[in-house]
C-alpha positions as CSV (number, residue, x, y, z in Angstrom):
1,X,0.0,0.0,0.0
2,X,2.7,2.5,1.0
3,X,6.3,2.5,-0.3
4,X,8.8,5.3,0.5
5,X,12.4,5.4,-0.7
6,X,15.1,7.8,0.5
7,X,12.5,10.2,1.7
8,X,14.0,13.6,2.7
9,X,12.3,16.8,3.9
10,X,13.9,20.3,4.4
11,X,12.3,23.2,5.9
12,X,13.6,26.7,5.0
13,X,12.8,29.9,6.9
14,X,13.6,33.0,4.9
15,X,17.3,33.0,4.2
16,X,18.4,30.6,6.9
17,X,20.1,27.3,6.4
18,X,17.6,24.6,5.6
19,X,16.6,22.3,8.5
20,X,16.5,18.7,7.4
21,X,13.6,17.0,9.2
22,X,13.9,13.6,7.4
23,X,17.3,12.3,6.2
24,X,16.6,9.5,3.9
25,X,13.8,7.3,5.2
26,X,13.0,4.0,3.3
27,X,10.3,1.4,4.2
28,X,7.1,-0.2,2.9
29,X,3.7,-0.9,4.6
30,X,1.5,-3.6,3.4
31,X,-2.4,-3.5,3.3
32,X,-3.7,-4.7,6.7
33,X,-0.7,-3.8,8.8
34,X,-0.9,-2.0,12.1
35,X,2.3,0.1,12.3
36,X,3.5,2.4,15.1
37,X,6.0,5.3,14.3
38,X,7.8,6.2,17.5
39,X,10.3,8.9,18.3
40,X,11.0,11.8,20.6
41,X,9.9,15.4,19.9
42,X,11.9,16.7,16.9
43,X,12.6,13.3,15.5
44,X,10.7,13.7,12.3
45,X,7.8,11.4,13.0
46,X,5.1,14.1,12.6
47,X,6.8,15.3,9.3
48,X,6.7,11.7,8.1
49,X,3.0,11.4,9.0
50,X,2.2,14.5,7.1
51,X,3.9,13.2,4.0
52,X,2.4,9.9,4.2
53,X,-1.1,11.4,4.6
54,X,-0.6,13.8,1.7
55,X,-0.6,16.9,3.9
56,X,2.9,17.7,2.7
57,X,5.4,16.7,0.0
58,X,8.9,15.4,0.4
59,X,11.9,17.5,-0.7
60,X,13.6,14.5,-2.2
61,X,12.8,10.7,-2.5
62,X,9.9,8.8,-3.8
63,X,6.6,7.9,-2.3
64,X,4.1,5.5,-3.9
65,X,0.6,5.1,-2.4
66,X,-1.3,2.1,-3.8
67,X,1.4,1.8,-6.6
68,X,1.1,5.3,-7.8
69,X,3.8,7.9,-7.3
70,X,2.7,11.2,-5.6
71,X,4.9,13.0,-8.1
72,X,2.4,11.9,-10.8
73,X,-0.5,13.5,-8.9
74,X,-1.7,17.1,-8.7
75,X,-2.6,18.7,-5.4
76,X,-6.2,18.3,-6.4
77,X,-5.7,14.6,-7.1
78,X,-3.9,14.1,-3.8
79,X,-6.8,15.7,-2.0
80,X,-9.3,13.5,-3.7
81,X,-7.4,10.4,-2.7
82,X,-7.0,11.8,0.9
83,X,-10.8,12.3,1.1
84,X,-11.6,8.9,-0.4
85,X,-9.0,6.5,1.0
86,X,-7.7,8.1,4.3
87,X,-9.2,8.6,7.7
88,X,-7.6,10.7,10.4
89,X,-7.6,10.7,14.2
90,X,-5.8,13.5,16.0
91,X,-4.6,14.1,19.6
92,X,-6.9,17.1,19.9
93,X,-9.9,15.4,18.5
94,X,-10.7,18.3,16.0
95,X,-14.5,18.0,16.7
96,X,-16.7,21.0,16.4
97,X,-18.0,21.3,20.0
98,X,-21.4,23.0,19.2
99,X,-22.4,20.4,16.6
100,X,-24.0,17.1,17.4
101,X,-22.0,13.8,17.1
102,X,-24.1,13.1,14.0
103,X,-23.1,16.4,12.3
104,X,-19.4,15.9,13.2
105,X,-19.2,12.4,11.9
106,X,-21.0,13.6,8.7
107,X,-18.3,16.1,7.7
108,X,-16.2,13.8,5.5
109,X,-19.3,12.7,3.7
110,X,-20.2,16.3,2.7
111,X,-17.8,15.9,-0.3
112,X,-19.4,12.6,-1.5
113,X,-22.3,12.0,-3.7
114,X,-24.0,9.2,-1.7
115,X,-27.7,9.5,-1.0
116,X,-29.1,11.0,2.2
117,X,-30.4,7.5,3.3
118,X,-27.0,5.9,2.7
119,X,-25.3,8.8,4.4
120,X,-27.4,8.4,7.5
121,X,-26.7,4.6,7.5
122,X,-23.0,5.2,7.2
123,X,-23.0,7.7,10.2
124,X,-25.1,5.5,12.4
125,X,-22.9,2.4,11.7
126,X,-19.7,4.4,12.3
127,X,-21.0,5.7,15.7
128,X,-22.2,2.2,16.7
129,X,-18.8,0.7,15.8
130,X,-17.2,2.7,18.5
131,X,-19.8,1.9,21.1
132,X,-21.6,5.2,21.4
133,X,-24.9,5.0,19.5
134,X,-26.8,6.7,22.3
135,X,-24.6,9.9,21.9
136,X,-25.7,10.3,18.2
137,X,-27.5,13.6,18.8
138,X,-25.4,14.8,21.8
139,X,-23.3,18.0,21.2
140,X,-19.7,17.1,20.9
141,X,-18.7,19.6,23.6
142,X,-20.6,17.6,26.2
143,X,-18.7,14.5,25.7
144,X,-15.7,13.2,27.8
145,X,-12.3,13.2,26.4
146,X,-12.4,9.5,25.7
147,X,-15.8,9.7,24.1
148,X,-14.6,12.6,21.8
149,X,-11.7,10.5,20.6
150,X,-14.0,7.5,19.9
151,X,-16.2,9.9,17.9
152,X,-13.1,11.0,16.1
153,X,-12.5,7.4,15.1
154,X,-16.1,7.1,14.0
155,X,-15.5,10.2,11.8
156,X,-12.5,8.6,10.3
157,X,-14.4,5.4,9.6
158,X,-17.4,6.9,8.0
159,X,-15.8,7.1,4.5
160,X,-14.6,3.4,4.7
161,X,-11.0,4.4,4.2
162,X,-8.2,2.1,3.1
163,X,-5.9,3.5,5.8
164,X,-6.3,5.2,9.1
165,X,-3.7,7.6,10.3
166,X,-3.7,8.2,14.1
167,X,-1.6,11.1,15.5
168,X,-0.9,10.7,19.3
169,X,-4.6,9.5,19.7
170,X,-4.1,8.8,23.4
171,X,-2.0,11.9,24.2
172,X,-4.9,13.9,25.8
173,X,-6.5,11.0,27.6
174,X,-6.2,9.2,31.0
175,X,-4.9,5.6,30.9
176,X,-8.4,4.0,31.0
177,X,-9.8,6.1,28.2
178,X,-6.6,5.6,26.2
179,X,-7.0,1.9,26.6
180,X,-10.5,2.0,25.2
181,X,-9.4,4.0,22.2
182,X,-6.4,1.6,21.5
183,X,-8.7,-1.4,21.7
184,X,-11.0,0.1,19.2
185,X,-8.1,0.7,16.9
186,X,-6.9,-2.9,17.5
187,X,-10.3,-4.3,16.8
188,X,-10.4,-2.3,13.4
189,X,-7.0,-3.8,12.6
190,X,-8.3,-7.3,13.4
191,X,-11.0,-6.7,10.7
192,X,-8.4,-5.9,8.1
193,X,-7.9,-2.1,8.4
194,X,-4.5,-0.7,7.8
195,X,-3.5,1.6,10.7
196,X,-0.5,3.9,11.0
197,X,-0.1,5.3,14.5
198,X,2.3,8.1,15.6
199,X,3.1,8.0,19.3
200,X,5.8,8.6,21.8
201,X,4.3,6.1,24.3
202,X,5.8,2.6,24.3
203,X,2.7,1.0,25.8
204,X,0.5,2.6,23.1
205,X,2.9,1.6,20.3
206,X,3.0,-2.0,21.4
207,X,-0.7,-2.5,20.3
208,X,0.8,-2.5,16.7
209,X,2.3,-5.5,15.0
210,X,5.3,-3.4,14.0
211,X,7.2,-0.5,15.5
212,X,9.3,1.9,13.4
213,X,11.5,4.1,15.6
214,X,12.6,7.5,14.2
215,X,15.5,9.5,15.6
216,X,17.1,12.6,14.0
217,X,15.1,12.1,10.8
218,X,16.4,8.7,10.2
219,X,15.0,5.1,11.0
220,X,16.7,3.8,14.1
221,X,14.9,0.4,14.1
222,X,12.0,-1.4,12.3
223,X,10.7,-4.4,14.2
224,X,7.8,-6.8,14.2
225,X,6.7,-7.3,17.8
226,X,5.0,-10.0,19.8
227,X,1.2,-9.9,19.4
228,X,0.7,-10.8,23.1
229,X,0.8,-7.2,24.2
230,X,0.3,-5.6,27.6
231,X,-1.2,-2.2,28.6
232,X,-0.3,-0.8,32.0
233,X,0.6,-4.3,33.2
234,X,-2.7,-5.9,32.0
235,X,-3.0,-8.3,29.2
236,X,-5.3,-6.8,26.5
């Protein structure tokens, strides 16, 4: 699904010397994998996520998504693929607090041409899949942090994406809420979803099948891990 080769990214501010955030990153991710990308602040993991999710382009190197090079795609084409094939879960939830859960989950579908009846079905199924059907018409601002993140996952799922990008999804949650969110992501992976998770938390990363560690813009390690994972000392 994803193949990157010698990926580099420079940031230039005015006439200053360029800052190299990525220094030649190479790896592939197959459909159905659950991959964690780990690294300390400033390691380049967020930059890598932005490139993988079409929110930025690399300075050098190649990136193929589902066999097609992003160099062959216009910004409009990238946006179309992003809206159709990619779901996003962010640390800060990015929900509109005065809108209901239904309206928040509907947002990705506003760019689609599906019928109103099918749209409602997709929304209800997505919210049900994260265990919160009773909150469908609750204002998002009245939800707990853990509930907000679960609704953010529902919003990512509503377009039936090929890959879900989760950026520090447990960063603003207590350990119990974080565990609930990770179990949902794990169950989605068990159903065949491809999930790419960015985190600095070891216990969160270990829900994945594979952990890629980034340091100073380079891959420090890339390992498949034991599927018998623990979270806060408790077997999942």
